C-alpha positions in Angstrom: -11.7 4.7 6.1 -8.8 7.2 5.4 -6.9 7.5 2.1 -4.1 5.1 3.2 -6.6 2.4 4.3 -8.6 2.8 1.1 -5.5 2.6 -1.1 -4.2 -0.3 0.8 -7.4 -2.3 0.5 -7.6 -1.5 -3.2 -4.2 -2.9 -3.9 -4.7 -6.0 -1.8 -7.9 -6.7 -3.6 -6.2 -6.4 -6.9 -3.4 -8.7 -5.9 -5.8 -11.2 -4.5 -7.4 -11.6 -7.9 -4.4 -13.7 -8.9 -4.5 -15.9 -5.8 -3.9 -19.6 -6.6 -4.4 -22.3 -4.0 -1.9 -24.7 -5.4 0.8 -22.1 -5.5 -0.1 -20.8 -2.0 0.4 -24.3 -0.6 3.7 -24.7 -2.4 5.0 -21.3 -1.1 3.9 -22.0 2.5 5.5 -25.5 2.4 8.8 -24.1 1.0 9.1 -20.9 3.1 7.9 -22.4 6.4 7.9 -20.0 9.5 4.0 -20.1 9.5 4.1 -17.4 6.8 0.8 -17.0 4.9 0.6 -16.6 1.2 -2.1 -15.8 -1.3 -0.3 -17.7 -4.0 0.6 -14.8 -6.3 3.8 -14.6 -8.2 6.3 -11.7 -7.9 5.8 -10.6 -11.6 2.0 -10.5 -11.0 2.5 -8.4 -7.9 4.8 -6.0 -9.6 2.5 -5.5 -12.6 -0.5 -5.0 -10.4 1.4 -2.6 -8.2 2.5 -0.4 -11.1 -1.0 -0.2 -12.5 -2.5 0.6 -9.1 0.2 3.3 -8.5 -0.7 5.0 -11.8 -4.5 4.5 -11.6 -4.6 5.9 -8.0 -2.1 8.7 -8.7 -0.2 7.6 -5.6 2.7 9.9 -6.6 0.5 13.0 -5.9 0.1 12.1 -2.3 2.2 14.1 0.2 5.5 12.3 0.7 4.8 11.5 4.3 1.6 9.7 3.3 3.4 7.7 0.6 5.9 6.6 3.2 3.2 5.6 5.7 1.3 3.8 2.9 4.3 1.7 2.0 5.2 0.9 5.6 1.6 -0.2 6.3 1.9 -3.2 4.0 4.6 -4.8 6.3 2.0 -5.1 9.0 -0.2 -7.3 6.7 -0.4 -11.0 7.3 0.2 -12.2 3.7 3.7 -12.2 2.3 2.6 -10.8 -1.0 1.3 -7.7 0.7 4.6 -7.2 2.5 6.4 -7.6 -0.9 4.1 -4.9 -2.3 5.4 -2.6 0.4 9.0 -3.5 -0.5 8.3 -3.0 -4.2 6.9 0.5 -3.4 10.2 1.4 -1.9 12.2 -0.2 -4.6 10.5 1.4 -7.6 9.3 4.7 -6.2 10.3 5.7 -2.7 13.8 4.9 -1.5 15.4 7.9 -3.4 12.8 10.3 -2.0 13.9 10.0 1.6 17.0 10.3 3.6 18.5 6.9 4.2 18.8 7.5 7.9 15.0 8.1 8.2 14.3 5.0 6.2 16.6 2.8 8.3 14.9 4.1 11.5 11.5 3.2 10.1 12.8 -0.3 9.0 14.1 -0.9 12.5 10.6 -0.3 13.7 9.3 -3.0 11.3 11.7 -5.5 12.9 10.9 -4.3 16.4 7.2 -4.9 15.7 7.8 -8.4 14.4 6.5 -7.7 10.9 9.4 -9.6 9.3 9.7 -13.2 10.5 11.0 -15.3 7.6 14.0 -15.4 5.4 12.0 -14.7 2.2 10.6 -11.3 3.2 13.9 -10.4 4.9 15.9 -11.1 1.8 13.4 -9.3 -0.4 14.0 -6.2 1.7 17.8 -6.7 1.5 18.1 -7.3 -2.2 15.3 -5.0 -3.5 15.7 -2.0 -1.2 18.7 -2.0 1.1 21.3 -2.8 -1.6 19.9 0.1 -3.7 20.1 2.4 -0.7 23.8 1.4 -0.3 24.5 2.0 -4.0 22.8 5.4 -3.8 24.3 6.6 -0.5 27.7 4.8 -0.4 29.8 4.0 2.7 27.8 6.0 5.2 24.7 4.0 4.5 26.6 0.8 4.3 28.1 1.3 7.8 24.7 2.1 9.2 23.2 -1.2 7.9 26.3 -3.1 9.0 25.7 -2.0 12.6 22.6 -4.1 12.5 24.9 -7.1 13.0 24.4 -7.0 16.7 20.6 -6.7 16.6 18.8 -9.1 18.8 16.3 -9.8 16.1 17.9 -12.4 13.8 16.3 -11.0 10.7 17.5 -7.5 11.2 21.0 -8.9 12.0 20.8 -11.0 8.8 20.3 -7.8 6.8 23.7 -6.6 7.8 25.2 -9.3 5.5 22.5 -10.1 2.9 22.2 -6.4 1.9 25.7 -6.8 0.3 25.2 -10.0 -1.6 24.8 -8.1 -4.9 27.7 -5.7 -4.1 30.6 -8.1 -4.0 32.1 -7.6 -7.5 34.6 -5.1 -6.0 36.1 -5.0 -2.5 34.7 -1.7 -1.4 32.6 -3.2 1.4 34.6 -6.3 2.2 35.8 -5.1 5.6 32.2 -4.3 6.7 31.1 -7.7 5.3 33.9 -9.4 7.3 33.0 -7.7 10.5 29.3 -8.5 10.2 30.0 -12.1 9.1 32.3 -12.6 12.1 29.4 -11.7 14.4 26.7 -13.6 12.6 28.6 -16.9 12.2 29.0 -17.1 15.9 25.2 -17.0 16.5 23.3 -20.2 17.0 20.5 -19.1 14.7 20.4 -21.1 11.5 19.6 -18.0 9.3 22.4 -16.0 10.8 24.9 -18.7 9.7 23.3 -19.1 6.2 23.6 -15.4 5.6 27.4 -15.8 6.0 27.4 -18.8 3.7 25.6 -16.9 1.1 27.9 -13.8 1.1 31.0 -16.0 1.1 29.6 -17.9 -1.9 29.3 -14.5 -3.8 32.7 -13.3 -2.7 34.2 -16.6 -3.9 33.3 -15.7 -7.5 35.8 -12.8 -7.1 38.4 -13.9 -4.5 38.5 -17.5 -3.2 41.3 -16.7 -0.8 39.1 -14.4 1.3 36.6 -17.2 1.7 39.3 -19.7 2.7 40.8 -17.3 5.2 37.4 -16.7 6.8 36.6 -20.4 7.1 40.1 -20.9 8.5 39.5 -18.4 11.3 35.9 -19.3 12.1 35.6 -23.0 11.2 34.3 -24.1 14.6 31.2 -21.9 14.1 30.1 -23.1 10.7 27.1 -25.3 10.2 27.3 -27.9 7.5 24.7 -26.0 5.5 26.6 -22.7 5.7 29.9 -24.3 4.8 28.6 -26.0 1.8 27.0 -22.8 0.6 30.2 -20.9 1.1 32.2 -23.3 -1.0 29.6 -24.0 -3.7 31.6 -22.5 -6.5 34.9 -24.1 -5.6 36.3 -26.9 -7.7 35.5 -30.4 -6.5 39.0 -31.0 -5.2 39.1 -27.7 -3.4 35.8 -28.4 -1.7 37.0 -31.8 -0.5 40.3 -30.2 0.7 38.4 -27.7 2.8 36.0 -30.3 4.2 39.0 -32.5 5.1 40.8 -29.6 6.7 37.7 -28.6 8.8 37.4 -32.2 10.0 41.0 -32.3 11.0 40.8 -28.9 12.8 37.5 -29.5 14.5 38.0 -33.1 15.4 34.5 -34.3 15.1 31.7 -33.1 12.8 28.0 -33.2 13.2 26.2 -34.8 10.3 22.9 -33.3 11.2 21.7 -30.7 8.7 22.0 -27.2 10.2 24.0 -28.2 13.3 27.3 -26.5 14.1 30.6 -28.3 13.8 31.7 -29.0 17.4 35.2 -28.4 18.7 36.2 -31.7 20.3 39.7 -31.0 21.4 42.4 -28.4 21.6 43.6 -29.3 18.1 42.3 -26.1 16.5 45.1 -24.4 14.7 45.6 -21.9 11.9 44.5 -23.0 8.5 47.3 -24.0 6.2 45.1 -24.2 3.1 45.6 -21.6 0.4 44.3 -21.0 -3.0 46.7 -20.6 -5.9 45.3 -18.7 -8.8 46.2 -20.1 -12.2 
């Protein structure tokens, strides 16, 4: 057993001490995707990771070994182990490496099928990718946005979700718009829900941007993604947008997660606007 394998087994053993069967079943029922859980909470994993990192003097390893160690956790079957890898990058590693190198290695993770549910995908986005964008700016943001055309839906989802905590100013709005335009047209549920999520966050700052996007791409929204996008609108505004979508689209599927279906040629530019008080 080499150093990486020994350290990995040691951390997994420590995490497993907090395994809880009831919590495991709840997680697996909620997340779906056949994802396996130990039943350990994120705070427990974080505390355990930090103690292990200190006890094992992980920071004294050559940097290439630290990188391989962190990446090795993504290949594990339990979600908590994958999160341990993500937390290693978040707390200790993402600043030590060139963002281009890290993105290439993350692309390998997707290619190998190590991320296959929304939870682990979104952990990577919100705990690592967004920090990489904040640290490296537009060049990193553009590189992540290019993932919007990835065949792997989880990698494509990252091109939007990585920006969910970066919407307080408009620096990245054009990149977000470009990626959202690609993802909303995909049939994958979790491509569409990524767009609903980012629009929901943007609506806290500028509702008109959300209205304009829905206006242009209404026929591609699922009911789920639309409701998410307009979550923070006033009740009357929500109803106005729903009514407008029904008018534009013609008929609307009432099945959860199904796309609105264009039933005629009545699709026309949106006349809805938001007047700030």
